N, C-alpha and C positions, 0 to 999 in steps of 0.2 A: 664810097661804094660800100654797098651792104655786103655782109658776108654770106655766101650761099648757104641755103638750109642743109643740115647734116642728114644724109641718107642714113636711117638706122641701120640699114644691113651692112653698112660700111663702117660702122663702129669697131674699134678694136685694134686698128692699125696704129693709132697714135694716140688713143685716149681710152681708158678704162671704161667700159660701158655702164650705165647706170639704170636705177629703176625706171625712169623716164623713158630711156631708149628701149628697154624691154616693152613698157607699156604701148609706145608708139607702134612697134612691131606686131604686138599681140592685140592692137586695138582694144585695150583696156585702160583703165585708170591707173595711175601710179599707186594708188591706196590698194587696188586689186593685186597688183603686182606685189606689194609688200605683204599683203595677207598671205597669198600663195606661197611665196619663198621663204616667209617667216613660220610658214604652216601655223598661223594664228588660230588659237582656240576660240570656239564661238562664232565663226565667221561662216556663212552659207555659201560656199562657192562652187558652181556646176563643174561637173568632171570635164565638161568641154572646155569652160574657161581655164580650168588647171592645167589642162593638156597645152592650150594656146599659149601660156604663160612660159611653162617649161619648154616648150619648143622654141620659142623665141630666145629665151635665156640661153638655151643650148646652141642656137644658131648664132648669136652674139658672143659667145664665148663669156658671157656674164659670170662673174664671180662675187659672190657676198662679201662684204667686210665681216668676215665671221668673227675676227678679234674683237671688234667693236661691238658687235651684237652679242658676244658671249659675255663681254665685260657688262654690259647693260643689264644682260639677264642673271648674270652671276653665275654662269657657266664655265666649265673649263675648255671646252673644245675638245678634251682628249676622249680618243676611241681606244678603250682598253683590249689588246689582242692577246689572247691565251694561247702560247705555244704549248703542246702537249707534251707531257713527260714521258710518253711511250715513243719508242724509236720509230720514225717513218721517214727516214732519209732527209734529203734536202727541201722536200715539197714545201713543208710550212714556210720555210725561210723565204723561199722563191716567191711563194704566193703573197707572203706578208710584204715584201718589198714592193710587188706591184700594187698591192692595196695602199701602202703608204703613200706612194707617188700619186695615185688617184685621189686619196683623201685630202693630201696638201694642196690640190687644186681647188678644194672648196674651203681651205684655211682650217681643216681639221688635222689634228696631230694624232697619228697613230703610236702608241706605246706598248711595246711588246714586254711580256713577261713570260717566264716558264713556270708552268703548272709544277707544283709539288704534291708529295703523296697526301700530306695533311691539309692541302688547299689554303693554308694561312696566307700565302702570298698573294693569292687572288684577293682575299678579304682584306687584307691590309692595303693593296693597291686601291681598291675601292674607296675604303676610308680616306686614304691620303691624296688621290689624284681626282676624286669627284667626276669620274667619266660620264659621258652622255650616252654613251652605248658600250656594251661588252661583246666582244666576238671570241668564238671557240670553235676550233676545228672539230671536237668531239664534245659530246654533251658533258656539261660540268657535273660535279659532286652535288648532292643534296644540300650540303651547307654553303657551297659556293653560290649555288643557284638560289637559295634564299636569301643571300647578301645582295644579289643583285635584283631580286624582286623588291627587298625592303628599300633599295635605292631608287627604285621607281625608272630604271632605265631600261631601254630595249636590249634584249639578249639575243643575238642572232649565233645559231648553232650551225657551222657551214655543213657538216657533214648530213644534216637533215634538210638541206635546202632543196626544195623541187627540181630546181635546175640541175642539180647534180644526181638526180635519180636516187639510187640507194648504192653508194660506194661499197658497203658491206657485201651486197648481193652481186654486185657488178664484178668485184674483184674476185670473189668466190667462184663466179660462173667462168671468168677468164681463165682461171687456172685449171678448174676441174674439166671444162669443155676440151680445152688443150689436152690435157692428159688422156681424156677420153679418146679423142681423135687419133691418139697414137697408140691405142689399143690396151691402156691401162683401166683395171676395173677394181683393184684392191689397191687403195690409197692410204697413206698415212699422214699424220700432221706432226711435225717436229716442232716443240716449242721451247722457250727459254726455262731455266730453273731459278731465275732471278725474279724475286718478288714484285719488284717494283715495275717490271716490264710485262706481267703476267696479263694486265688488262688488254693490252694489244691482242695478244694470243688469243684470249677469250674473244675479241672482237673478231678476228680474222676467221677463227675457227668456225663461228656461227655461219659465216658465209660458205665456207668449205662444205659444212655439213648439209646446208640448204641445196647447194649446187649438186652434191652427191645424191641427195634424196630424189632431186629432180631427175637424175639418170638411172634411178632404181639401183645403186650401187650398194655393195655391204657397208655397214657401219665403219666410220674413220677410225682407224687406230690413232691413239693420241699418246706420245711419250714426250718427256723432256730430254733435251740432248746437251750434253756438256763435253768439253774436251777430254775428259777422262772416261765418260761413257759412251762416247759417240760410236766407236767400233762396235761395242756390245749391244747397242740399240739397234744399229742399222743391221747387224747379223741377225736379230731376233726378227725384224721386220722381213728380211728375206726369206729366213726359214719358215715365217708364217704364210708366206703367199704374196707379201705386198710388193708391189713392182713399182709404185712412185710414191713420192713423198712431197707435200706441201709445207714449206719451211714458215716459221712465223716471220723471218726477215732474211735478208740475204746473208747476215751474219750467222744465222742458225744453219742457212744452206751450206754455207762454208764449212760449218762443223759436221754436217752430215756429209760432205765430199771428204774431209778429213778421215772420218770414221770408216768409209768405205775403202780408202787406201790402206788404213790400219787393219782393216779385216780381210785383205787381199782381194776385195770385190771391185767390180768396174762398173762407172756410170756412162751411160745410162743402161748399158747391157744387163747389169743385175738390179739396178734400182735408179729411176729416172728422178731428177732433183728440179725443183722449181722454187725459187725465191720471191721476194717483194721488196721493193725500196728503189731498185735500178742503182745500187752502190757501184760506183765505177770500178771498183775492184772486182765486181763479178765478171767483167770481161776477161781479166787476168786468171781466172780459176782455171783449174785442169779437171775436167773439161770446163770451158766457159760457160757461165750460168745463165740459164733461163730465168727471166725475171719479169716483174710488172713494174711499169713507170707511170708515175702519176702526171697529170697535165696541170702545172702551177697556173697557167693562164685560165683554164677553165675554173678552176676553184676561186681564183682571185677575182674575176668577172661576175660570177655568182655573188660572191661576198660583197662586193662593191655595190650592186645594184641593190641589195638587201639593206645594206647598212644607210646608204643614201634615201632610199624609200622610207625607212623606218624613222628617219630623222627629218623628214620633210623636205629634202634638198632636191634640186633637178638631177634626175637619176636616168641613166641609159635603161631601156627596157630590160627585164629579167631575161638572160639567156634561155634559149630553149634546152631542154634536157640533152645532156651532151656525155660523152664517154670521158669520164675522169680519169681514166687509165688505160693503158694499152699494153699489150704483151711484146717482149723483147724475147724473140726465141734464138736461143742458141744451142750448143752441142749437149747440154746436160740432160735435155728431155728427147 
């Protein structure tokens, strides 16, 4: 008795789908499937045909034998993910974990490294790992960017992806809009005095300044806050008419709260305080800290779609612009 023909749409329960299975479902040749899924150069394939192949591959759960393909091409299959040296809470690790799982389904290995001030670690990693793509949450330095360009591999800077809108402006607006809604118009920005964390302070400050300008607020007062100077700084703010402060991070917000206690002032009566990062300790502050929490799933979804598209793999559509963060309102504001 002859074995029944295998329905292409049923592949995957007991056998790994092949190019031939994808070709049957997409109604194209196996050669066309190979050209599309391997992103072969010099082959003119219509957008409609590419979409049909990607749709069929996704429906079947097709996964290329990337290890064999990379070996044939002399490629590593490594996606180098650069974690920022600036403190941004747990979000990069959480988003990176989601990315690693998704990329592994395509046979890709995500290798995470932490950025350093001189960026030599990134340059060494590109030399030693020979990645097929580099992913970074924030824009890389000139030297690191030049190294990626010289390696002729895609660079995906997650914070600049259209699907995430503009995190700098979004987060700045979240904080300033909230403070304005509570009646605050004189706002300060508390930053770190540690040189290696200043970059993030500059980043978030720009968003705060833009949001304040949109509300026609007075110029933002900017001061460094340390354990030893916190009381003096916050007392100066209150004396000058500042009624609310956006901190560079939840850690700096904690120092501001410490300074208020040391100066005999009250939060939020004398000075409202809002942080960023959603550090779990913020809920235990006195008073509990209002902060901004990132959405790691939104960050990961945007990054995954961008990486797979750049590398020519079947990729989910890029998500629509979404909120990369949301406000957690507590008693400090």
